[in-house]
SESE-959140 format. One record per residue: residue in one letter; chain; x, y, z of N, C-alpha, C in turn. Coordinates in steps of 0.001 Angstrom, whole numbers, plus 500000, padded with zeros to 6 digits. Layout:
<sites>
<r A, c A, n.c1 X, n.c2 Y, n.c3 Z, ca.c1 X, ca.c2 Y, ca.c3 Z, c.c1 X, c.c2 Y, c.c3 Z> .
...
</sites>
This chain:
<sites>
<r M, c A, n.c1 823568, n.c2 722245, n.c3 095951, ca.c1 824013, ca.c2 721552, ca.c3 094396, c.c1 823186, c.c2 722198, c.c3 093485> .
<r T, c A, n.c1 823539, n.c2 722632, n.c3 092422, ca.c1 822518, ca.c2 722670, ca.c3 091331, c.c1 822149, c.c2 721620, c.c3 090866> .
<r E, c A, n.c1 820877, n.c2 722267, n.c3 090021, ca.c1 820120, ca.c2 720800, ca.c3 089310, c.c1 820948, c.c2 720658, c.c3 088190> .
<r R, c A, n.c1 821261, n.c2 719427, n.c3 087892, ca.c1 821948, ca.c2 718988, ca.c3 086827, c.c1 821408, c.c2 717723, c.c3 086105> .
<r A, c A, n.c1 821774, n.c2 717609, n.c3 084917, ca.c1 821609, ca.c2 716234, ca.c3 084037, c.c1 821785, c.c2 715083, c.c3 084960> .
<r E, c A, n.c1 821056, n.c2 714076, n.c3 084667, ca.c1 821474, ca.c2 712683, ca.c3 085114, c.c1 822708, c.c2 712450, c.c3 084713> .
<r L, c A, n.c1 823564, n.c2 711829, n.c3 086308, ca.c1 824940, ca.c2 711492, ca.c3 085880, c.c1 825415, c.c2 710255, c.c3 084970> .
<r S, c A, n.c1 824257, n.c2 709181, n.c3 085079, ca.c1 824513, ca.c2 708110, ca.c3 083984, c.c1 823384, c.c2 707916, c.c3 083247> .
<r A, c A, n.c1 823625, n.c2 707583, n.c3 081926, ca.c1 822997, ca.c2 707208, ca.c3 080723, c.c1 821926, c.c2 706106, c.c3 081268> .
<r F, c A, n.c1 822358, n.c2 705521, n.c3 082398, ca.c1 821176, ca.c2 704300, ca.c3 082597, c.c1 820215, c.c2 704521, c.c3 083553> .
<r V, c A, n.c1 819379, n.c2 705166, n.c3 083437, ca.c1 818534, ca.c2 705518, ca.c3 084828, c.c1 817585, c.c2 704639, c.c3 085169> .
<r D, c A, n.c1 816956, n.c2 703620, n.c3 084172, ca.c1 815947, ca.c2 702941, ca.c3 084198, c.c1 816342, c.c2 701472, c.c3 085387> .
<r K, c A, n.c1 815725, n.c2 701738, n.c3 086572, ca.c1 816071, ca.c2 700793, ca.c3 087833, c.c1 815823, c.c2 699337, c.c3 087044> .
<r A, c A, n.c1 814773, n.c2 699219, n.c3 086510, ca.c1 814449, ca.c2 697573, ca.c3 085994, c.c1 815118, c.c2 696950, c.c3 084954> .
<r H, c A, n.c1 816292, n.c2 698058, n.c3 084297, ca.c1 817166, ca.c2 697365, ca.c3 083400, c.c1 818357, c.c2 697902, c.c3 083662> .
<r P, c A, n.c1 819129, n.c2 697046, n.c3 084299, ca.c1 820865, ca.c2 697480, ca.c3 084579, c.c1 821563, c.c2 697304, c.c3 083145> .
<r P, c A, n.c1 822523, n.c2 698129, n.c3 082855, ca.c1 823252, ca.c2 697726, ca.c3 081700, c.c1 824180, c.c2 696617, c.c3 081962> .
<r T, c A, n.c1 824235, n.c2 696283, n.c3 080817, ca.c1 825350, ca.c2 695134, ca.c3 080518, c.c1 826552, c.c2 695736, c.c3 080243> .
<r D, c A, n.c1 828201, n.c2 695085, n.c3 080588, ca.c1 829250, ca.c2 695587, ca.c3 079922, c.c1 829146, c.c2 696156, c.c3 078637> .
<r E, c A, n.c1 828587, n.c2 695398, n.c3 078000, ca.c1 828785, ca.c2 696024, ca.c3 076253, c.c1 827890, c.c2 697038, c.c3 076214> .
<r T, c A, n.c1 826532, n.c2 697478, n.c3 076759, ca.c1 825702, ca.c2 698573, ca.c3 076541, c.c1 826784, c.c2 699584, c.c3 077287> .
<r I, c A, n.c1 827184, n.c2 699462, n.c3 078236, ca.c1 827846, ca.c2 700550, ca.c3 079186, c.c1 829107, c.c2 701001, c.c3 077710> .
<r A, c A, n.c1 830139, n.c2 700019, n.c3 077265, ca.c1 831298, ca.c2 700399, ca.c3 076509, c.c1 830537, c.c2 701165, c.c3 075319> .
<r A, c A, n.c1 829371, n.c2 700324, n.c3 075023, ca.c1 828852, ca.c2 701311, ca.c3 073639, c.c1 828681, c.c2 702577, c.c3 073847> .
<r T, c A, n.c1 827938, n.c2 702681, n.c3 074999, ca.c1 827638, ca.c2 704420, ca.c3 075366, c.c1 828692, c.c2 705284, c.c3 075636> .
<r L, c A, n.c1 829707, n.c2 704671, n.c3 076170, ca.c1 830978, ca.c2 705232, ca.c3 076691, c.c1 831731, c.c2 705889, c.c3 075249> .
<r A, c A, n.c1 831970, n.c2 704827, n.c3 074331, ca.c1 832586, ca.c2 705195, ca.c3 073240, c.c1 833704, c.c2 705314, c.c3 073636> .
<r T, c A, n.c1 834371, n.c2 706839, n.c3 073373, ca.c1 835802, ca.c2 706713, ca.c3 073316, c.c1 836435, c.c2 706979, c.c3 074898> .
<r A, c A, n.c1 835231, n.c2 707170, n.c3 075777, ca.c1 835453, ca.c2 707055, ca.c3 076906, c.c1 835738, c.c2 705999, c.c3 077784> .
<r A, c A, n.c1 835563, n.c2 704727, n.c3 076950, ca.c1 835664, ca.c2 703371, ca.c3 077447, c.c1 836665, c.c2 703122, c.c3 078061> .
<r A, c A, n.c1 837946, n.c2 703378, n.c3 077557, ca.c1 839124, ca.c2 703343, ca.c3 077978, c.c1 839711, c.c2 703832, c.c3 079459> .
<r A, c A, n.c1 839341, n.c2 704928, n.c3 079544, ca.c1 839490, ca.c2 705619, ca.c3 080889, c.c1 838524, c.c2 704943, c.c3 082032> .
<r W, c A, n.c1 837326, n.c2 704521, n.c3 081449, ca.c1 836474, ca.c2 703756, ca.c3 082467, c.c1 837082, c.c2 702482, c.c3 082650> .
<r T, c A, n.c1 837769, n.c2 701728, n.c3 082098, ca.c1 838320, ca.c2 700555, ca.c3 082183, c.c1 839577, c.c2 700802, c.c3 083058> .
<r R, c A, n.c1 840441, n.c2 701848, n.c3 082975, ca.c1 841583, ca.c2 702148, ca.c3 083638, c.c1 841440, c.c2 702434, c.c3 084893> .
<r L, c A, n.c1 840389, n.c2 703446, n.c3 085198, ca.c1 839845, ca.c2 703783, ca.c3 086538, c.c1 839306, c.c2 702551, c.c3 087380> .
<r Q, c A, n.c1 838665, n.c2 701853, n.c3 086727, ca.c1 838136, ca.c2 700417, ca.c3 087168, c.c1 839095, c.c2 699654, c.c3 087609> .
<r T, c A, n.c1 839844, n.c2 699337, n.c3 086890, ca.c1 841137, ca.c2 698462, ca.c3 087196, c.c1 842050, c.c2 698746, c.c3 088372> .
<r H, c A, n.c1 842355, n.c2 700310, n.c3 088388, ca.c1 843058, ca.c2 701102, ca.c3 089404, c.c1 842395, c.c2 700834, c.c3 090662> .
<r L, c A, n.c1 840935, n.c2 701189, n.c3 090579, ca.c1 840209, ca.c2 701316, ca.c3 092001, c.c1 839987, c.c2 699916, c.c3 092443> .
<r L, c A, n.c1 840222, n.c2 698666, n.c3 091779, ca.c1 839807, ca.c2 697275, ca.c3 092228, c.c1 841287, c.c2 696754, c.c3 092762> .
<r S, c A, n.c1 842262, n.c2 697581, n.c3 092231, ca.c1 843635, ca.c2 697099, ca.c3 092582, c.c1 844196, c.c2 697330, c.c3 094270> .
<r A, c A, n.c1 843236, n.c2 698135, n.c3 094587, ca.c1 843497, ca.c2 698614, ca.c3 096037, c.c1 843037, c.c2 697425, c.c3 097023> .
<r R, c A, n.c1 843842, n.c2 697446, n.c3 097946, ca.c1 843298, ca.c2 696462, ca.c3 098906, c.c1 842022, c.c2 696859, c.c3 099717> .
<r G, c A, n.c1 841180, n.c2 695540, n.c3 099771, ca.c1 839917, ca.c2 695476, ca.c3 100263, c.c1 838921, c.c2 696433, c.c3 099520> .
<r V, c A, n.c1 839366, n.c2 696939, n.c3 098291, ca.c1 838084, ca.c2 697513, ca.c3 097461, c.c1 837479, c.c2 696416, c.c3 096746> .
<r Q, c A, n.c1 836123, n.c2 696675, n.c3 096647, ca.c1 835509, ca.c2 696071, ca.c3 095841, c.c1 834614, c.c2 696739, c.c3 095144> .
<r G, c A, n.c1 834140, n.c2 696459, n.c3 093893, ca.c1 833183, ca.c2 697014, ca.c3 093026, c.c1 832043, c.c2 696257, c.c3 092605> .
<r S, c A, n.c1 830878, n.c2 696840, n.c3 092281, ca.c1 829706, ca.c2 696520, ca.c3 091818, c.c1 828849, c.c2 697358, c.c3 091090> .
<r L, c A, n.c1 828381, n.c2 696816, n.c3 090074, ca.c1 827280, ca.c2 697769, ca.c3 089333, c.c1 826218, c.c2 698023, c.c3 090373> .
<r H, c A, n.c1 825657, n.c2 698876, n.c3 090355, ca.c1 824591, ca.c2 699355, ca.c3 091454, c.c1 823912, c.c2 700552, c.c3 091320> .
<r Y, c A, n.c1 822601, n.c2 700465, n.c3 091696, ca.c1 821669, ca.c2 701728, ca.c3 091089, c.c1 822077, c.c2 702572, c.c3 092362> .
<r M, c A, n.c1 822157, n.c2 703769, n.c3 092031, ca.c1 822647, ca.c2 704748, ca.c3 093003, c.c1 821397, c.c2 705416, c.c3 093370> .
<r Y, c A, n.c1 821222, n.c2 706606, n.c3 093621, ca.c1 820249, ca.c2 707217, ca.c3 094649, c.c1 819080, c.c2 707708, c.c3 093684> .
<r G, c A, n.c1 818709, n.c2 707060, n.c3 092577, ca.c1 817057, ca.c2 707390, ca.c3 092052, c.c1 817889, c.c2 707513, c.c3 090525> .
<r R, c A, n.c1 816743, n.c2 708128, n.c3 089800, ca.c1 817102, ca.c2 708511, ca.c3 088157, c.c1 818128, c.c2 709692, c.c3 088027> .
<r K, c A, n.c1 818484, n.c2 710738, n.c3 089046, ca.c1 819203, ca.c2 711511, ca.c3 088872, c.c1 820646, c.c2 710809, c.c3 088746> .
<r Y, c A, n.c1 821041, n.c2 709726, n.c3 089472, ca.c1 822126, ca.c2 709148, ca.c3 089523, c.c1 822119, c.c2 707909, c.c3 088826> .
<r G, c A, n.c1 821178, n.c2 707173, n.c3 088717, ca.c1 821405, ca.c2 705842, ca.c3 087832, c.c1 822200, c.c2 704561, c.c3 088196> .
<r W, c A, n.c1 822590, n.c2 704070, n.c3 087072, ca.c1 823337, ca.c2 702949, ca.c3 087168, c.c1 824808, c.c2 703264, c.c3 087486> .
<r A, c A, n.c1 825731, n.c2 702655, n.c3 088093, ca.c1 826912, ca.c2 702944, ca.c3 088309, c.c1 827878, c.c2 702277, c.c3 088695> .
<r M, c A, n.c1 829190, n.c2 702312, n.c3 088508, ca.c1 829909, ca.c2 701118, ca.c3 089411, c.c1 830283, c.c2 701993, c.c3 090775> .
<r R, c A, n.c1 830023, n.c2 701266, n.c3 091492, ca.c1 830523, ca.c2 701668, ca.c3 093161, c.c1 831410, c.c2 700811, c.c3 093821> .
<r F, c A, n.c1 832379, n.c2 701579, n.c3 094347, ca.c1 833370, ca.c2 700892, ca.c3 094992, c.c1 833494, c.c2 700993, c.c3 096233> .
<r Q, c A, n.c1 833633, n.c2 700059, n.c3 097038, ca.c1 833556, ca.c2 700212, ca.c3 098689, c.c1 834255, c.c2 699605, c.c3 099226> .
<r R, c A, n.c1 834929, n.c2 699675, n.c3 100506, ca.c1 835966, ca.c2 699260, ca.c3 101198, c.c1 835360, c.c2 699087, c.c3 102790> .
<r T, c A, n.c1 835303, n.c2 697953, n.c3 103223, ca.c1 834748, ca.c2 697807, ca.c3 104719, c.c1 833121, c.c2 698099, c.c3 104779> .
<r G, c A, n.c1 832724, n.c2 698164, n.c3 103564, ca.c1 830865, ca.c2 698618, ca.c3 103638, c.c1 830953, c.c2 700031, c.c3 103195> .
<r R, c A, n.c1 832067, n.c2 700746, n.c3 103153, ca.c1 832004, ca.c2 702504, ca.c3 102973, c.c1 832160, c.c2 702821, c.c3 101437> .
<r T, c A, n.c1 831594, n.c2 703258, n.c3 100938, ca.c1 831795, ca.c2 703504, ca.c3 099346, c.c1 832847, c.c2 704780, c.c3 099426> .
<r V, c A, n.c1 833604, n.c2 704473, n.c3 098677, ca.c1 834766, ca.c2 705036, ca.c3 098602, c.c1 834641, c.c2 706053, c.c3 096938> .
<r A, c A, n.c1 834248, n.c2 705446, n.c3 096095, ca.c1 834161, ca.c2 706040, ca.c3 094984, c.c1 833149, c.c2 705375, c.c3 094120> .
<r V, c A, n.c1 832541, n.c2 706342, n.c3 092916, ca.c1 831511, ca.c2 705778, ca.c3 092071, c.c1 832062, c.c2 706227, c.c3 090768> .
<r L, c A, n.c1 831886, n.c2 705411, n.c3 089668, ca.c1 832162, ca.c2 705750, ca.c3 088221, c.c1 830517, c.c2 705547, c.c3 087660> .
<r Y, c A, n.c1 830309, n.c2 706954, n.c3 087058, ca.c1 829234, ca.c2 706946, ca.c3 086334, c.c1 829506, c.c2 707140, c.c3 084786> .
<r P, c A, n.c1 828732, n.c2 705934, n.c3 084120, ca.c1 828932, ca.c2 705707, ca.c3 082755, c.c1 827627, c.c2 706958, c.c3 081903> .
<r N, c A, n.c1 828270, n.c2 707826, n.c3 080960, ca.c1 827356, ca.c2 708725, ca.c3 080143, c.c1 827651, c.c2 708702, c.c3 079022> .
<r A, c A, n.c1 827088, n.c2 709177, n.c3 077954, ca.c1 827344, ca.c2 709590, ca.c3 076547, c.c1 828966, c.c2 709929, c.c3 076277> .
<r R, c A, n.c1 829850, n.c2 709006, n.c3 075680, ca.c1 831322, ca.c2 709461, ca.c3 075527, c.c1 831917, c.c2 710365, c.c3 076836> .
<r R, c A, n.c1 831530, n.c2 709965, n.c3 078163, ca.c1 832053, ca.c2 710808, ca.c3 079433, c.c1 831895, c.c2 709938, c.c3 080486> .
<r V, c A, n.c1 832894, n.c2 709958, n.c3 081333, ca.c1 832793, ca.c2 709679, ca.c3 082908, c.c1 833017, c.c2 710551, c.c3 083788> .
<r T, c A, n.c1 831894, n.c2 710338, n.c3 084760, ca.c1 832324, ca.c2 710950, ca.c3 086034, c.c1 832447, c.c2 710098, c.c3 087172> .
<r L, c A, n.c1 833699, n.c2 710681, n.c3 087891, ca.c1 834403, ca.c2 709806, ca.c3 089281, c.c1 833403, c.c2 710598, c.c3 090442> .
<r Q, c A, n.c1 832979, n.c2 710048, n.c3 091268, ca.c1 832511, ca.c2 710912, ca.c3 092422, c.c1 833458, c.c2 709886, c.c3 093654> .
<r V, c A, n.c1 834153, n.c2 710866, n.c3 094124, ca.c1 834853, ca.c2 710178, ca.c3 095336, c.c1 834166, c.c2 710803, c.c3 096663> .
<r V, c A, n.c1 834313, n.c2 709957, n.c3 097728, ca.c1 833424, ca.c2 710134, ca.c3 098958, c.c1 834622, c.c2 710276, c.c3 099823> .
<r L, c A, n.c1 834444, n.c2 711703, n.c3 100586, ca.c1 835717, ca.c2 711819, ca.c3 101217, c.c1 834743, c.c2 712241, c.c3 102814> .
<r T, c A, n.c1 835583, n.c2 711386, n.c3 103814, ca.c1 835223, ca.c2 711909, ca.c3 105395, c.c1 835547, c.c2 713412, c.c3 105401> .
<r G, c A, n.c1 835219, n.c2 713923, n.c3 106524, ca.c1 835616, ca.c2 715205, ca.c3 106951, c.c1 837149, c.c2 715325, c.c3 106974> .
<r E, c A, n.c1 837598, n.c2 714666, n.c3 107562, ca.c1 838941, ca.c2 714609, ca.c3 107809, c.c1 839797, c.c2 714389, c.c3 106414> .
<r Q, c A, n.c1 839326, n.c2 713446, n.c3 105243, ca.c1 839854, ca.c2 713688, ca.c3 104190, c.c1 839806, c.c2 714966, c.c3 103378> .
<r A, c A, n.c1 838631, n.c2 715465, n.c3 103633, ca.c1 838191, ca.c2 716717, ca.c3 102983, c.c1 838939, c.c2 718106, c.c3 103196> .
<r A, c A, n.c1 839257, n.c2 717909, n.c3 104792, ca.c1 840315, ca.c2 718979, ca.c3 105433, c.c1 841828, c.c2 718801, c.c3 104679> .
<r A, c A, n.c1 842078, n.c2 717317, n.c3 104586, ca.c1 843283, ca.c2 717385, ca.c3 104318, c.c1 843378, c.c2 717508, c.c3 102342> .
<r A, c A, n.c1 842511, n.c2 717188, n.c3 101622, ca.c1 842396, ca.c2 717683, ca.c3 100341, c.c1 842637, c.c2 718919, c.c3 100055> .
<r R, c A, n.c1 841829, n.c2 719942, n.c3 101228, ca.c1 842059, ca.c2 721397, ca.c3 101125, c.c1 843582, c.c2 721883, c.c3 101337> .
<r A, c A, n.c1 844265, n.c2 721104, n.c3 102244, ca.c1 845455, ca.c2 721380, ca.c3 102547, c.c1 846539, c.c2 721112, c.c3 101868> .
<r A, c A, n.c1 846133, n.c2 720106, n.c3 100763, ca.c1 847227, ca.c2 719618, ca.c3 099894, c.c1 847527, c.c2 720689, c.c3 098717> .
<r A, c A, n.c1 848352, n.c2 719971, n.c3 097993, ca.c1 848864, ca.c2 721069, ca.c3 097029, c.c1 847997, c.c2 720302, c.c3 095744> .
<r L, c A, n.c1 846572, n.c2 720422, n.c3 095576, ca.c1 845732, ca.c2 719932, ca.c3 094181, c.c1 845292, c.c2 721076, c.c3 093633> .
<r P, c A, n.c1 845102, n.c2 720419, n.c3 092368, ca.c1 844862, ca.c2 721420, ca.c3 091120, c.c1 843914, c.c2 722289, c.c3 091378> .
<r I, c A, n.c1 843526, n.c2 723583, n.c3 090824, ca.c1 842428, ca.c2 724153, ca.c3 091027, c.c1 841113, c.c2 723776, c.c3 090847> .
<r D, c A, n.c1 840959, n.c2 723106, n.c3 089729, ca.c1 839752, ca.c2 722105, ca.c3 089341, c.c1 839214, c.c2 721381, c.c3 090726> .
<r V, c A, n.c1 840192, n.c2 720455, n.c3 091068, ca.c1 839735, ca.c2 719570, ca.c3 092381, c.c1 839525, c.c2 720407, c.c3 093457> .
<r L, c A, n.c1 840059, n.c2 721397, n.c3 093622, ca.c1 839713, ca.c2 722174, ca.c3 094795, c.c1 838205, c.c2 722859, c.c3 094843> .
<r E, c A, n.c1 838188, n.c2 723275, n.c3 093242, ca.c1 836915, ca.c2 723893, ca.c3 093133, c.c1 835537, c.c2 722853, c.c3 093207> .
<r A, c A, n.c1 836008, n.c2 721360, n.c3 092973, ca.c1 835035, ca.c2 720638, ca.c3 092945, c.c1 834904, c.c2 720072, c.c3 094373> .
<r L, c A, n.c1 835642, n.c2 720180, n.c3 095090, ca.c1 835628, ca.c2 719972, ca.c3 096919, c.c1 834674, c.c2 721181, c.c3 097525> .
<r D, c A, n.c1 834986, n.c2 722210, n.c3 096753, ca.c1 834080, ca.c2 723217, ca.c3 097605, c.c1 833024, c.c2 723060, c.c3 097141> .
<r A, c A, n.c1 832706, n.c2 722903, n.c3 096036, ca.c1 831434, ca.c2 722359, ca.c3 095655, c.c1 830370, c.c2 721501, c.c3 096134> .
<r A, c A, n.c1 831343, n.c2 720570, n.c3 096590, ca.c1 830567, ca.c2 719609, ca.c3 097200, c.c1 830006, c.c2 719271, c.c3 098362> .
<r R, c A, n.c1 828607, n.c2 718687, n.c3 098538, ca.c1 827845, ca.c2 718797, ca.c3 099627, c.c1 828006, c.c2 717544, c.c3 100290> .
<r E, c A, n.c1 827949, n.c2 717908, n.c3 101754, ca.c1 828071, ca.c2 716728, ca.c3 103016, c.c1 827019, c.c2 716258, c.c3 102805> .
<r Y, c A, n.c1 827293, n.c2 714900, n.c3 102884, ca.c1 825813, ca.c2 713822, ca.c3 103355, c.c1 826371, c.c2 712825, c.c3 104796> .
<r P, c A, n.c1 825583, n.c2 712034, n.c3 105127, ca.c1 826217, ca.c2 711224, ca.c3 105847, c.c1 827381, c.c2 710061, c.c3 105650> .
<r E, c A, n.c1 827385, n.c2 710099, n.c3 104502, ca.c1 828377, ca.c2 709052, ca.c3 103955, c.c1 829815, c.c2 709968, c.c3 103764> .
<r G, c A, n.c1 829459, n.c2 711273, n.c3 103570, ca.c1 830819, ca.c2 712130, ca.c3 103623, c.c1 830294, c.c2 713096, c.c3 102436> .
<r F, c A, n.c1 831514, n.c2 713673, n.c3 101895, ca.c1 831644, ca.c2 714987, ca.c3 101117, c.c1 831485, c.c2 714093, c.c3 099928> .
<r W, c A, n.c1 830619, n.c2 714396, n.c3 098509, ca.c1 830328, ca.c2 713812, ca.c3 097488, c.c1 831507, c.c2 714963, c.c3 096556> .
<r V, c A, n.c1 832484, n.c2 714653, n.c3 096084, ca.c1 833224, ca.c2 715313, ca.c3 095294, c.c1 833016, c.c2 714818, c.c3 093720> .
<r Y, c A, n.c1 832482, n.c2 715637, n.c3 092868, ca.c1 832520, ca.c2 714993, ca.c3 091326, c.c1 833666, c.c2 715422, c.c3 090629> .
<r L, c A, n.c1 834387, n.c2 714509, n.c3 089740, ca.c1 835514, ca.c2 715014, ca.c3 089087, c.c1 835035, c.c2 714472, c.c3 087750> .
<r P, c A, n.c1 835020, n.c2 715193, n.c3 086589, ca.c1 834768, ca.c2 714652, ca.c3 085324, c.c1 836002, c.c2 714028, c.c3 084609> .
<r V, c A, n.c1 835853, n.c2 712683, n.c3 083860, ca.c1 837223, ca.c2 712506, ca.c3 083563, c.c1 837234, c.c2 712833, c.c3 081792> .
<r R, c A, n.c1 838360, n.c2 713321, n.c3 081685, ca.c1 838463, ca.c2 713456, ca.c3 080078, c.c1 838841, c.c2 712020, c.c3 079507> .
<r R, c A, n.c1 838412, n.c2 712271, n.c3 078298, ca.c1 838279, ca.c2 710695, ca.c3 077364, c.c1 839864, c.c2 710927, c.c3 076261> .
<r D, c A, n.c1 840116, n.c2 711966, n.c3 076224, ca.c1 841306, ca.c2 711947, ca.c3 075291, c.c1 842634, c.c2 711361, c.c3 076013> .
<r G, c A, n.c1 843229, n.c2 710822, n.c3 075228, ca.c1 844531, ca.c2 710064, ca.c3 075411, c.c1 845514, c.c2 710893, c.c3 076276> .
<r R, c A, n.c1 845545, n.c2 712262, n.c3 076053, ca.c1 846458, ca.c2 713050, ca.c3 076838, c.c1 846323, c.c2 713186, c.c3 078540> .
<r R, c A, n.c1 844775, n.c2 713086, n.c3 078886, ca.c1 844442, ca.c2 713148, ca.c3 080075, c.c1 843568, c.c2 712395, c.c3 080622> .
<r G, c A, n.c1 843725, n.c2 711142, n.c3 080425, ca.c1 842752, ca.c2 709826, ca.c3 080673, c.c1 842665, c.c2 709671, c.c3 081980> .
<r G, c A, n.c1 842521, n.c2 708413, n.c3 082413, ca.c1 842060, ca.c2 707923, ca.c3 083811, c.c1 843559, c.c2 708404, c.c3 084751> .
<r S, c A, n.c1 844580, n.c2 707923, n.c3 084258, ca.c1 845788, ca.c2 708003, ca.c3 085158, c.c1 845674, c.c2 709548, c.c3 085934> .
<r A, c A, n.c1 845571, n.c2 710572, n.c3 084806, ca.c1 845499, ca.c2 712102, ca.c3 085103, c.c1 844244, c.c2 712323, c.c3 086347> .
<r A, c A, n.c1 843236, n.c2 711697, n.c3 086070, ca.c1 841988, ca.c2 711871, ca.c3 086862, c.c1 842558, c.c2 711314, c.c3 088260> .
<r R, c A, n.c1 842913, n.c2 710088, n.c3 088278, ca.c1 843220, ca.c2 709565, ca.c3 089558, c.c1 844203, c.c2 710232, c.c3 090419> .
<r R, c A, n.c1 845210, n.c2 711035, n.c3 089773, ca.c1 846223, ca.c2 711476, ca.c3 090267, c.c1 845716, c.c2 713041, c.c3 090801> .
<r E, c A, n.c1 844734, n.c2 713564, n.c3 090418, ca.c1 844347, ca.c2 714675, ca.c3 090378, c.c1 843119, c.c2 714475, c.c3 091593> .
<r A, c A, n.c1 842382, n.c2 713482, n.c3 091644, ca.c1 841691, ca.c2 713030, ca.c3 092736, c.c1 842659, c.c2 712656, c.c3 093968> .
<r G, c A, n.c1 843792, n.c2 712736, n.c3 093861, ca.c1 844246, ca.c2 711792, ca.c3 095142, c.c1 844545, c.c2 710565, c.c3 095141> .
<r L, c A, n.c1 844156, n.c2 709924, n.c3 094132, ca.c1 843813, ca.c2 708273, ca.c3 094289, c.c1 844954, c.c2 707722, c.c3 093770> .
<r N, c A, n.c1 846427, n.c2 708192, n.c3 094233, ca.c1 847437, ca.c2 707513, ca.c3 093886, c.c1 847636, c.c2 706258, c.c3 094432> .
<r A, c A, n.c1 847911, n.c2 704907, n.c3 093700, ca.c1 848311, ca.c2 703766, ca.c3 094795, c.c1 849903, c.c2 703922, c.c3 094788> .
<r R, c A, n.c1 849881, n.c2 703334, n.c3 096169, ca.c1 851370, ca.c2 703249, ca.c3 096594, c.c1 851771, c.c2 701614, c.c3 095940> .
<r R, c A, n.c1 852732, n.c2 701444, n.c3 095340, ca.c1 853054, ca.c2 700170, ca.c3 095055, c.c1 854161, c.c2 699668, c.c3 096262> .
<r S, c A, n.c1 853460, n.c2 698489, n.c3 096785, ca.c1 854065, ca.c2 698056, ca.c3 097762, c.c1 853674, c.c2 696513, c.c3 097862> .
<r R, c A, n.c1 853553, n.c2 695876, n.c3 098448, ca.c1 852742, ca.c2 694441, ca.c3 099004, c.c1 851368, c.c2 694631, c.c3 098782> .
<r A, c A, n.c1 850637, n.c2 695718, n.c3 099169, ca.c1 849362, ca.c2 695766, ca.c3 099076, c.c1 849249, c.c2 697206, c.c3 098617> .
<r P, c A, n.c1 848754, n.c2 697606, n.c3 097132, ca.c1 848660, ca.c2 698821, ca.c3 096824, c.c1 847384, c.c2 699162, c.c3 097345> .
<r V, c A, n.c1 846983, n.c2 700423, n.c3 097823, ca.c1 845967, ca.c2 700884, ca.c3 098380, c.c1 845673, c.c2 702552, c.c3 097595> .
<r L, c A, n.c1 844509, n.c2 702895, n.c3 097741, ca.c1 844141, ca.c2 704273, ca.c3 097444, c.c1 844621, c.c2 704972, c.c3 098607> .
<r T, c A, n.c1 845342, n.c2 705965, n.c3 098531, ca.c1 845619, ca.c2 706847, ca.c3 099279, c.c1 844712, c.c2 707716, c.c3 099975> .
<r C, c A, n.c1 843595, n.c2 708325, n.c3 099389, ca.c1 842874, ca.c2 708941, ca.c3 100024, c.c1 841519, c.c2 708273, c.c3 100255> .
<r C, c A, n.c1 841067, n.c2 707342, n.c3 099689, ca.c1 839803, ca.c2 706693, ca.c3 100017, c.c1 839891, c.c2 705602, c.c3 101089> .
<r A, c A, n.c1 840836, n.c2 704542, n.c3 100523, ca.c1 841088, ca.c2 703599, ca.c3 101330, c.c1 842018, c.c2 703683, c.c3 102781> .
<r D, c A, n.c1 842916, n.c2 704549, n.c3 102584, ca.c1 843608, ca.c2 704775, ca.c3 103886, c.c1 843363, c.c2 705993, c.c3 104625> .
<r H, c A, n.c1 842332, n.c2 706789, n.c3 104103, ca.c1 842052, ca.c2 708146, ca.c3 104692, c.c1 842874, c.c2 709005, c.c3 104735> .
<r R, c A, n.c1 843528, n.c2 708794, n.c3 103919, ca.c1 844733, ca.c2 710148, ca.c3 103554, c.c1 844873, c.c2 710383, c.c3 102262> .
<r I, c A, n.c1 845428, n.c2 711815, n.c3 102023, ca.c1 845476, ca.c2 712535, ca.c3 100756, c.c1 846985, c.c2 712523, c.c3 100344> .
<r S, c A, n.c1 847122, n.c2 712068, n.c3 099211, ca.c1 848681, ca.c2 711940, ca.c3 098685, c.c1 848953, c.c2 713301, c.c3 098299> .
<r S, c A, n.c1 849929, n.c2 714204, n.c3 098745, ca.c1 850567, ca.c2 715222, ca.c3 098328, c.c1 851263, c.c2 715271, c.c3 097300> .
<r R, c A, n.c1 851320, n.c2 714076, n.c3 096270, ca.c1 852140, ca.c2 714008, ca.c3 095101, c.c1 851192, c.c2 714154, c.c3 093807> .
<r A, c A, n.c1 850018, n.c2 714856, n.c3 094311, ca.c1 849228, ca.c2 715113, ca.c3 093087, c.c1 849737, c.c2 716011, c.c3 091900> .
<r A, c A, n.c1 849023, n.c2 715462, n.c3 090687, ca.c1 849349, ca.c2 716339, ca.c3 089627, c.c1 849102, c.c2 717881, c.c3 089887> .
<r H, c A, n.c1 849733, n.c2 718691, n.c3 089109, ca.c1 849557, ca.c2 720153, ca.c3 089169, c.c1 848995, c.c2 720370, c.c3 088077> .
<r A, c A, n.c1 848621, n.c2 719881, n.c3 086599, ca.c1 848186, ca.c2 720377, ca.c3 085393, c.c1 846248, c.c2 720032, c.c3 085813> .
<r P, c A, n.c1 845857, n.c2 721261, n.c3 085263, ca.c1 844265, ca.c2 721310, ca.c3 085195, c.c1 844156, c.c2 720279, c.c3 084468> .
<r M, c A, n.c1 842578, n.c2 719502, n.c3 084610, ca.c1 841934, ca.c2 718456, ca.c3 084022, c.c1 841269, c.c2 719132, c.c3 082688> .
</sites>
């Protein structure tokens, strides 16, 4: 992975951000943050919490876990959101075989493998045209509408083949 700026605007471990400071920092990206957070929390068994991730490079973020495994992380920064999806080797292989947009496949190819899985980073656009729902589709995070909606790539270890085909 190449060196990059902090993913989160909130890097001081001693000072966790409030909902208000996150919203103010996100500004126009706050709506995408809220939509993604709501979508992720609607999946069966997924719980989210504000968490100081792996040091100053990552900072404070909203971490989503299912059965103790991190499945996704939302990083707030100045007027932007980054979605990190954590895929197992099996999920990464399924994603590569799926008809996903080139942007997502490039992000998957750039992902490093850690003990938790492949860390795939996807920028979330803040404009109304391509907000949270487009990012969810492109990340393969479509929820099935049944008795208990689930994240098809994260929670059930499958990748949706009905991903959007428009680049982010």
